[in-house]
C-alpha positions in Angstrom: 0.0 0.0 0.0 2.9 2.4 0.7 4.1 2.0 -2.9 0.7 2.9 -4.3 0.4 5.8 -1.9 3.8 7.0 -3.1 2.7 6.7 -6.7 -0.6 8.7 -6.1 1.4 11.4 -4.4 3.9 11.5 -7.3 1.1 11.7 -9.8 0.3 15.1 -8.5 3.8 16.3 -9.3 4.7 17.7 -12.7 5.5 15.4 -15.5 7.5 16.1 -18.7 4.6 15.6 -21.1 6.6 15.7 -24.4 8.8 12.8 -23.1 5.8 10.9 -21.8 3.8 11.2 -25.0 6.8 10.4 -27.2 7.3 7.3 -25.1 3.6 6.3 -25.5 3.8 6.9 -29.2 6.7 4.6 -29.7 5.2 1.9 -27.4 2.0 2.0 -29.5 3.9 1.9 -32.8 6.0 -0.9 -31.5 3.0 -3.0 -30.5 1.4 -2.5 -33.9 4.7 -3.4 -35.7 5.2 -6.5 -33.6 1.6 -7.8 -34.2 2.0 -7.1 -37.9 5.4 -8.8 -38.1 4.3 -12.0 -36.4 0.8 -12.2 -37.9 1.9 -14.8 -40.4 3.8 -17.0 -37.9 2.4 -20.1 -36.4 3.5 -19.1 -32.9 2.3 -15.5 -33.1 -0.1 -15.9 -30.2 2.7 -16.6 -27.8 4.7 -13.6 -28.9 1.7 -11.2 -28.8 0.7 -12.6 -25.4 4.2 -12.1 -24.0 4.3 -8.6 -25.3 0.9 -7.7 -23.9 2.0 -9.0 -20.5 5.3 -7.0 -20.7 3.4 -3.8 -21.5 1.6 -3.3 -18.1 4.7 -4.5 -16.3 6.8 -1.9 -18.1 4.3 0.8 -17.4 4.3 -0.2 -13.8 8.1 0.0 -13.8 7.8 3.5 -15.4 5.4 4.6 -12.6 7.7 3.2 -9.9 10.8 4.8 -11.4 8.9 8.1 -11.6 7.4 8.0 -8.1 10.5 7.1 -6.1 13.1 9.8 -5.5 16.0 9.0 -7.8 18.4 10.1 -5.1 17.8 6.9 -3.3 20.0 5.1 -5.9 22.8 7.5 -5.0 22.4 6.9 -1.3 22.1 3.1 -1.6 24.5 2.6 -4.6 26.4 -0.2 -2.8 23.2 -2.2 -2.5 22.4 -1.5 -6.2 25.9 -2.7 -7.1 25.4 -5.8 -5.0 22.1 -6.5 -6.8 23.9 -6.3 -10.1 26.5 -8.9 -9.0 23.8 -11.2 -7.5 21.8 -11.2 -10.7 24.7 -11.8 -13.0 26.2 -14.5 -10.9 22.7 -16.0 -10.4 22.0 -16.3 -14.2 25.4 -18.0 -14.7 24.5 -20.6 -12.0 20.8 -21.0 -12.6 20.0 -19.4 -16.0 18.8 -21.2 -19.1 21.2 -21.9 -21.9 19.7 -20.5 -25.1 21.2 -19.6 -28.5 24.8 -20.2 -27.3 24.6 -18.1 -24.1 23.3 -18.4 -20.5 21.5 -15.1 -20.2 17.9 -15.9 -19.1 16.0 -16.8 -16.0 13.1 -19.0 -17.2 10.3 -18.6 -14.6 6.9 -20.4 -14.6 5.0 -17.7 -16.4 7.7 -15.6 -18.1 11.4 -15.3 -18.9 13.7 -12.5 -17.7 17.1 -11.3 -19.0 18.8 -9.8 -16.0 21.5 -7.9 -18.1 18.7 -5.5 -19.2 18.0 -4.4 -15.7 21.7 -4.5 -14.7 22.5 -2.1 -17.5 20.3 0.6 -16.0 21.6 -0.2 -12.5 25.2 0.0 -13.8 24.6 3.6 -15.1 23.0 4.5 -11.7 26.1 3.1 -9.9 28.6 4.9 -12.2 26.7 8.1 -11.7 26.9 7.7 -7.9 30.6 7.0 -8.1 31.3 10.0 -10.2 29.1 12.2 -8.0 31.3 11.4 -5.0 34.4 12.3 -7.0 33.0 15.4 -8.6 36.1 17.4 -7.8 38.5 14.6 -8.7 36.8 13.3 -11.9 39.8 14.7 -14.0 42.3 12.6 -12.0 43.6 9.3 -13.3 42.7 7.6 -10.0 39.0 8.2 -10.8 39.2 6.2 -14.0 41.3 3.5 -12.3 38.7 3.2 -9.5 35.9 3.1 -12.0 37.7 0.4 -13.9 37.9 -1.8 -10.8 34.2 -1.2 -10.3 33.2 -2.2 -13.8 35.5 -5.1 -14.5 33.5 -7.6 -12.4 30.3 -6.5 -14.1 31.6 -6.8 -17.7 33.5 -9.9 -16.8 30.3 -11.7 -15.6 28.4 -10.4 -18.7 31.1 -11.8 -21.1 31.0 -15.1 -19.3 27.4 -15.6 -20.4 28.5 -14.4 -23.1 26.3 -11.4 -23.9 28.4 -9.1 -26.1 25.5 -6.9 -27.2 25.0 -5.7 -23.6 28.6 -4.5 -23.5 28.2 -2.8 -26.9 25.3 -0.8 -25.5 26.6 -0.1 -22.0 30.2 1.0 -22.8 29.2 4.0 -25.0 26.7 5.1 -22.4 29.4 5.1 -19.8 31.7 7.1 -22.1 29.0 9.7 -22.6 28.5 9.8 -18.8 32.3 10.3 -18.3 32.4 13.0 -20.9 29.5 14.9 -19.3 31.1 14.5 -15.9 34.2 16.3 -17.1 36.6 13.4 -17.3 40.0 14.0 -18.9 39.5 14.0 -22.7 42.9 12.6 -23.3 42.1 9.4 -21.4 38.8 9.1 -23.1 40.7 9.5 -26.4 43.0 6.7 -25.4 40.0 4.4 -24.9 38.7 5.4 -28.4 42.2 4.7 -29.8 42.2 1.2 -28.3 38.8 0.4 -29.7 39.7 1.9 -33.1 43.0 -0.1 -33.4 41.4 -3.3 -32.3 38.5 -2.9 -34.6 40.7 -1.9 -37.5 42.8 -5.0 -37.3 39.8 -7.3 -36.7 38.0 -5.9 -39.8 41.2 -6.1 -41.9 41.7 -9.7 -41.0 38.1 -10.5 -41.8 38.4 -8.7 -45.1 41.4 -11.0 -45.9 39.1 -14.0 -45.4 36.7 -12.5 -47.9 39.4 -11.7 -50.4 42.0 -14.5 -50.0 43.9 -13.2 -53.1 45.0 -10.2 -51.1 46.8 -12.4 -48.6 49.3 -13.2 -51.4 50.3 -9.5 -51.6 53.1 -8.2 -49.4 50.8 -6.0 -47.3 48.2 -8.7 -47.0 50.8 -11.2 -46.0 52.1 -8.9 -43.2 48.5 -8.4 -41.9 47.9 -12.1 -41.8 51.1 -12.9 -40.1 50.6 -10.4 -37.4 47.7 -12.5 -36.0 49.5 -15.8 -36.4 53.2 -15.2 -36.0 54.9 -14.1 -32.8 58.0 -12.7 -34.6 55.9 -10.5 -36.8 54.0 -9.2 -33.8 57.2 -8.5 -31.9 58.7 -6.6 -34.9 55.5 -4.6 -35.3 55.5 -3.7 -31.6 59.1 -2.4 -31.9 58.1 -0.4 -35.0 55.2 1.2 -33.1 57.5 2.0 -30.2 60.1 3.6 -32.6 57.4 5.7 -34.3 56.2 6.9 -30.9 59.7 8.0 -30.0 60.1 9.8 -33.4 56.8 11.6 -32.9 57.8 12.8 -29.5 61.2 14.0 -30.9 59.5 15.7 -33.9 57.1 17.6 -31.6 60.1 18.6 -29.4 61.9 20.0 -32.4 58.9 22.1 -33.3 58.9 23.3 -29.6 55.5 21.8 -29.0 56.0 20.6 -25.5 53.5 18.0 -24.5 53.9 15.7 -21.5 56.1 12.7 -22.4 53.5 10.5 -20.6 51.0 11.3 -23.4 53.3 9.7 -26.0 54.1 6.7 -23.9 50.4 6.0 -23.1 49.3 6.5 -26.8 52.0 4.0 -27.9 51.0 1.5 -25.2 47.3 1.9 -26.2 48.1 1.2 -29.9 50.0 -2.0 -28.9 47.1 -2.9 -26.5 44.7 -2.5 -29.4 46.8 -4.8 -31.6 46.8 -7.5 -28.9 43.1 -6.9 -28.3 42.5 -7.4 -32.1 44.6 -10.6 -32.1 42.5 -12.0 -29.2 39.3 -11.2 -31.1 40.7 -12.7 -34.2 41.7 -15.9 -32.5 38.7 -16.3 -30.3 35.9 -15.0 -32.6 33.1 -17.5 -33.0 31.8 -18.4 -36.5 28.5 -16.5 -36.1 30.4 -13.4 -34.9 32.7 -13.5 -37.9 29.7 -13.9 -40.2 28.3 -10.7 -38.8 31.5 -8.8 -39.6 31.6 -10.4 -43.1 28.0 -9.3 -43.7 28.9 -5.8 -42.7 31.8 -5.7 -45.1 30.2 -7.3 -48.1 26.5 -8.5 -47.7 26.3 -9.1 -51.4 29.2 -11.6 -51.3 26.9 -14.2 -49.8 23.3 -13.3 -50.7 21.9 -16.7 -49.7 23.9 -16.9 -46.5 25.4 -14.3 -44.2 24.3 -11.4 -46.3 20.7 -12.6 -46.6 19.3 -10.9 -43.6 20.6 -7.4 -44.4 19.8 -7.6 -48.1 16.2 -8.8 -47.5 15.6 -6.2 -44.8 16.8 -3.4 -47.2 14.6 -4.7 -50.0 11.6 -4.8 -47.7 12.3 -1.3 -46.4 12.8 0.1 -50.0 9.6 -1.5 -51.2 7.5 0.5 -48.8 8.2 3.8 -50.6 7.1 7.0 -49.1 3.6 6.1 -47.8 4.1 2.4 -47.2 1.9 -0.5 -47.9 -0.2 -0.2 -44.8 -0.1 -2.1 -41.5 -0.5 -5.9 -41.9 0.0 -5.5 -45.6 3.8 -5.9 -46.0 4.5 -8.6 -48.6 8.2 -9.1 -47.9 7.7 -9.6 -44.2 4.4 -11.6 -44.4 5.9 -14.0 -47.0 8.9 -14.7 -44.7 11.6 -13.1 -46.7 12.7 -10.8 -43.7 14.3 -12.9 -40.9 14.0 -12.0 -37.2 11.4 -9.5 -38.3 10.0 -8.9 -34.8 13.4 -8.4 -33.2 16.6 -7.5 -35.0 14.9 -6.2 -38.2 11.6 -4.7 -36.9 12.6 -1.5 -38.6 12.4 -3.3 -42.0 8.8 -4.2 -41.3 8.0 -0.6 -40.2 9.7 0.8 -43.3 7.7 -1.5 -45.6 4.3 -1.0 -44.0 4.6 2.6 -42.8 6.9 3.9 -45.5 9.4 6.8 -45.3 6.9 8.9 -43.3 6.6 6.2 -40.6 10.4 5.9 -40.3 10.7 9.7 -39.9 7.9 9.5 -37.3 9.8 6.9 -35.3 13.1 8.7 -35.7 11.4 12.0 -34.7 10.0 10.5 -31.5 13.3 9.0 -30.6 15.0 12.4 -31.1 12.3 14.0 -29.0 13.0 11.6 -26.2 16.7 12.3 -26.4 16.2 16.1 -26.4 13.9 16.0 -23.4 16.4 13.8 -21.5 19.1 16.5 -22.2 16.8 19.3 -21.1 15.8 17.4 -17.9 19.5 16.7 -17.1 20.4 20.4 -17.4 17.4 21.4 -15.2 18.1 18.8 -12.5 18.5 19.9 -8.9 21.8 18.2 -8.3 24.9 16.8 -10.0 23.7 13.2 -9.6 20.5 13.8 -11.5 22.5 15.4 -14.3 24.8 12.3 -14.5 21.9 9.9 -14.5 20.3 11.6 -17.4 23.6 11.7 -19.2 24.0 7.9 -18.9 20.5 7.2 -20.0 20.8 9.6 -22.9 24.0 7.7 -24.0 22.2 4.4 -23.7 19.2 5.4 -25.9 21.5 7.2 -28.4 23.5 3.9 -28.8 20.3 1.9 -29.3 19.1 4.3 -32.0 22.4 4.6 -33.9 23.0 0.9 -33.9 19.6 -0.1 -35.1 19.1 2.5 -37.8 22.8 2.1 -38.8 22.4 -1.7 -39.0 19.5 -1.4 -41.4 21.4 1.0 -43.6 24.4 -1.4 -43.6 26.8 1.0 -42.0 26.9 -0.9 -38.7 27.4 -4.7 -38.3 24.3 -6.7 -37.3 24.6 -6.8 -33.5 21.4 -8.4 -32.3 20.6 -5.3 -30.2 16.8 -4.5 -29.8 15.3 -1.2 -30.5 13.6 -0.1 -27.3 9.7 0.2 -27.4 9.7 -1.1 -31.0 11.4 -4.5 -31.0 9.9 -7.6 -29.3 11.6 -8.2 -25.9 9.8 -8.0 -22.6 12.9 -7.5 -20.4 14.2 -4.7 -22.7 10.8 -3.0 -22.7 10.4 -3.1 -18.9 14.0 -1.9 -18.4 13.6 1.0 -20.9 10.4 2.2 -19.4 11.9 2.1 -16.0 14.8 4.2 -17.2 12.5 6.8 -18.6 10.6 6.7 -15.3 13.9 7.5 -13.5 14.3 10.5 -15.9 10.8 11.6 -15.0 11.8 11.4 -11.3 14.7 13.8 -12.0 12.3 16.2 -13.8 9.6 16.0 -11.0 12.2 17.0 -8.4 14.1 19.7 -10.3 14.7 23.1 -8.8 11.5 25.1 -8.7 9.2 22.1 -9.3 
């Protein structure tokens, strides 16, 4: 009863209506798209029933997130951190093994993916950590301490493994750190590591697609870097030498930068190389197929590239006005795979057309804009940081899904909140927006 009393009292407080109505609009569009996408499937009733159960649970999570004072997560951040570890350890011990990963709790009436809830909790914990070090956020010790805080979380997630959760959470944390005022040089080092590791991984995958390039001098060197220790040692010495030459060149130009910058940049390039080698040697076949599809979907139109090509065909066939809900031929005839999850936007593009895609994109941009405004109007630093992290999360969701459909981002198996089928993601996303509404309701002058 105390919870409902709190919700009634909170209902009398101010709500950010543009954010609320944009959220409801996306939820409605998502429900229609999911029902249309699965209409021709034999198991459609189970999918629709699950989504209809998740909707009231998600709206309840939104109401709870809105009604409770968001500052309680700051005060009790250690308990929130403990909850994250308990859920992630629990799913490894008692979770159900599905599609190559142990990421789900299968309960009597529904299933739950704890990493979705843990993602929001992680952002709340990181915001609390940075709030306590507001005056030391520029220090290296802050990033080191944050690293020790996050390593157990990401380690447990990768043990499932659930790479898509890391893909969404890491950019959100980077956005949070940037908004908190972290040292841009150290954030740049992180981007350098990811860029180098990604460059080598993509280059080696491209050699698999074009084996004739491996016979060239440059292609042979790239290949040997991942499989020959002597080549790796020689390349490491070359990078170290180039780092020293760069430092000497800047010194001759009388551009005096700390020597530590050059040392760390060199080490990060080498770490990126080693990270790329680890990815190359431990990449699973389905993960390599995703990278191959990103590089050349037309190279295997009946295999790895089929999903992306069919999704793009379906989206293009919708034109400007679309074919109408429940009237998409490509999706209803089964040409679009994973049409209610990974490629739900293809169904929306075919049936709602270009105007429907612009409507969805506009609603997402409206949500992002309102989160930014609420963050700036928050009554304390913690509220601002919470909004920054949730903004980064939804921005990543949007960029990955729209980019995946356009072929500029590899297929990552990441849902589009409010639109894609997925009860755990829907509940977690609505709770996140409820927390943002809590920040708005308790802003200065509210």
